[in-house]
C-alpha positions, 0 to 999 in steps of 0.5 A: 420471456417478460422483460422482468424475467430477462432482468432476473435471469442476468441478474442473477448469472452477475451475479454468479460471476462475484460469488466467483470472486476473492471477496465473496469468497472470504465471506462465504469462508469455513472460518472467515471469522477467524481470517478477517479479523487477523485481516482486519487486525494487523491492516486496517485496526492498526493502521497499516496499508502495506507490512514487510513479511517477518513482521507479519508472520511474527505478528499471526503467530502471535495471533494464531497461539492466541486464537488456539487458546481460545479453543479455535483450531488452527492446526497451521502456521501463519507463513503456511497462511499468508501462502494461501490467503495470497493464493486465494486473492485475500493479499498481495505480496509487492516486493522490497525496497533494494536489501529490505523485506517482502512486503504484504498488504492487502487486496482489494477483495479483503478490503470490501470484505472486511467493509461488509463485515464492520457494516454489519457489525456497525450499521450505519444510520439508515439516514442522517441530517448530514448525508441529505444535506451532502447529495442534496448540494452535490445535486444542485452543486452538478445542474449549475455545472451542466447547465447549458445557460449562461444568463441560467447559470450566473442567475444560480450563482448569485442566488448562492452568494445571497445565501452566504450574504445573508448568512454572513448578515446574522453571523454578525449580527449573533444571530446565526448560533453554532451546530451543537455538537450532536449534528458536528458529531453526526457530519465528522461520522459520516466524513470518516466513513467515505474517508474510510472505503479510500483504502479499498479504491486506492487497491481497485484503481493500482489493479485496474491499471495494471490489468489494462498493462497486461491487455493493451500487452496482448493486443499489440502481442497479439495483432499479427496483422495492421498495427492497431489501435493501441499500436498506432496511439503509442508510436504518436506518443499518447499516453494509452492508460490516462486515455481509459477510465482508471486513468482520467479518475486517478489523475483527477484525484491526484491533481486534486491530492498533491493541489499544495493549497488545498492539500495545506486546506485540510490539514489545517481542516482538519487541525480544527475539528480536532480542537473542537469539544465533540472529538472527546465523543470518537474514539483514539482509533477514528481521531488516529485516522482523522489526524494521518489522513491528508499523510496516509492519502499523499501516501498510498496515492504515490505509491498508485502513482508510480505505479502509475507511471512505471508501466506507462512508460514501460509500455511506451519503451515495448513498443518505441524500443520495437521489444513487442516484434521480439513477442510475436515471434516467440508466441507465433513460434509458440503456436506453431510448436502447440499447432504441431504437438495436436496434429502429432498427438492424435497418432502418436502417444505422448509417453512413448520415446521420441530419440530425441534427449534435451538438455537441463534447462536451469543452471548448476552453480556451485561456490568458487570455492568448490572448485578444484583447480586443473594442470594437465601435466599434473603438475602443481600451479604455478601460483598457488600457495597453501593457505592454513586456516585460522580459528575467527575471532567472533569479537574482534570482527563485531568491532571492526563492522561497527567502527566501518557501519551504523549498528541500525539493528540495536538501535533498531531493538533500543527504540523498542524498548524506550517505546516499551516504556511509553508511547511516545518517545524523542532520539533524546528520550532513545539516547537517555534511557540507551547510551550511544554506543556509538557515539555519534553515529549512534544519533546519526541512526537514530535519525535516520530510522526516526526519517524513514518511519515516518511514511509508515507513520510510525514517526512523525517531524516536528518542523520547526523544532529542534531537540539537544542530544548527548553522546559518551566521548571524553570530554561529553558532546551535545548538538541540537537535532531535530525534534523528532518524535519515535511512536508506538503503533496503536499510539497517540502523536501527542506529546507527553 
């Protein structure tokens, strides 16, 4: 077999394995166009990286109804489709915060499939001045940074300095103008194209870190002889996740992302770009994506960093507290049991009665109210009294609850109703349309909801700005609160 033929066989084998991955399977699915449209609408286009399960089911139910009206055969419910997409690897499910609903997010494979389809819908320009400039600039920088000759590196930097000095002089003399809108628009679209790939990168890094954690634990448990490299490294206090390529690349990225000076500079640059005239040629979704780029990157980067830190700490504890020894013992016992079962199965039929009876492997739980008091002498146990059941006054109970807790459900509904009439409303706007039924508690509740929504991008805070709010009492009360804005899902964050 020639070398070229061997390479083709290797490539075909690799692509065959790749065709079994979720991204390829999604594109090949029978209803791929429907699945991709639903997932892209509810995650990518809505700007939501993570959606609570009840909200996602409700939205997809609406989508399914609309698609059925258009002639699509979709017999199942949203919950059933989400369960199937979860099993197929298109979605990932995460536990919610304490007291919150579990959430769904797109897997890295689903993001990759959506990216492929989006490129097919609107193919990027094959060759642009902006992309070529980026490639040339990165190559020039790489040549300088990898040159071991000090004199050569200094000479290259001096040439850069001379070019900058010449450019400064040309600008001062009026010989160099700004780029035209066509070039500027081309550059900003290339920037958006690069930034659009970052969510899939975050998902891949998170999955790789989780995979490494599982692999290291497996290596430690199965290494029954000496300690092994991973075990020795962990005993020395080495962060083995940070030593891997995924850990190194993410830590470098996260350090850059959390650099306050660079982050502030990026924020300022985005605000400046958005004020330029050529931005009007971008779609509303592209402008919103650019505006929310830094908060979005910070949120996703923070989530991956939390997973990284949590798994790294858990892995160290797994070793330092000798938890791995218990896992080794269990694994060894299971291996012995399986080996013995293999020997027995050769001579004893599986359906043959063994003579052993096993108790239930789980507890049977019941309410305490179902228990019956018992006395050995058959008499009524002392201290028991007969309680007479009374009808519950639900209105009175609701009043008691409202006195002790803020009615968040009512406030959430008020915000949603107010956003039906405007894309952006403040706390004062909500209170003007829906008076504070719980007095100052309603004000506190609305401020709390807005602060909670900042992470999801459906509320923003105008730093340094305040507004006056009023709540009904005798006499009327007023207070100044931070300027907090609720935004519609597809609305804009610009103030009216």
